[in-house]
N, C-alpha and C positions, 0 to 999 in steps of 0.2 A: 504494500500498500503506498510507503514510502516512496519507494522505485518509480511509482505510477506518477506522486505526486510531485514530485523533480523532475522527471520526464512534463510533465504538466508546463511546470513554471519554467522551462528550460527552453521548451516551444514557443512559451510567450513573443511575439511580434511585438519588437519598442514602436517602432514605426512602417514607414509605406514605404519609400524612396522609391520612389515608381514604378514600382510592381500596380498588377491589375488588384482593381478590386476585390476579383473573383480567388486569386493566390493568397493575398492577404486573408480575406474571409476564410477560406481551407486552413490556415497554417492555426488564425483563430481559434478556427471550430477542434480541432486535433486536440490545441492546448487547454478548452474549455471542458472537452469529453472528456479526457485524459485527470484532470481535475477532479469533473465531478464522481469519475467512476472510483477515484483514490475516497471520495467522500460516500461513497455509495457500500465499497467494500469493509468501510469502518462497522458501517450499521449494520451491512445483511450479506455478509461473504457467501455468497451460494454458488454453488455450479456456477449458472449461467452466465453471472458475472464476473465470475473467474478467467470465464472464456474468453468472454469479452472485454477483459483487463489484458489478457494474452493475446490478441489479437490486433485490438488498436493501438499499440503500441510498437508494433511489427509495423504497421505500414512507414512511420517517421523514420526511424531502422531503417525500411527497404530502399529511402529515399534518399538519407544518406548515404547509403552507399553507390546508390544509381547515379548522384550530384558529382559522388569522387570518380565515377568513370566517364560521366558525360559533360564535364566540367561550364560548357558551354547554355545547357537548357535551363528550362524556365524551373526545374529541379533545383540545383542547388543555388539560383539567384533567391529560389525561396525559402534555403534554409538561412539565407544571411542575414533574413527580417528575425531570428530567434534570442531570446536572452542572452540564452550561453552561443561559442565559438558550436559551429556548425559538426566538427568530430567531438562534441565533450555531448553535446543532444542529442546525434545519433549511438553515441556510448550508454548514454541513458537509459533511452529509449530501449535500445538490445537489455539493457539489465532489468526494466520494468519487464519487455515480453517475458524474461525467463524469469523470474521471479511467481512471478503469476502464471506460469506454465506449470512449472515447479509446486504452489498450493492447488493447484488444479489437480497435478498429480496424488500428491500427497490426498490430497480430498480423495479421490476417486480409488485408491488402494487402501483405505480407512475409511471408511463413509463416519458420518458425523450421527450423533446415537444410539 
């Protein structure tokens, strides 16, 4: 849950810097959804929420990898909007996704109740 909140904060866009409104909205939505999922996980850590928490941060992590392969694309420019440097934000996203995936696996192996 902490890794997911850190991912949301790291991907928060501080400025627009000539990016389209659509790209800015996508980055802002990913950040807000990560923060909302972290809050939801504190209240109710159910299986579907854990699955969503594993899948959502995978998108910015994959975008970070794609932005490194194609640095002239709109994905790499969108990653420049984030609060943290692109490499740190992508690493936090990967860590958040793996943490949620581990929690989901542990919940599946040993069901609650």
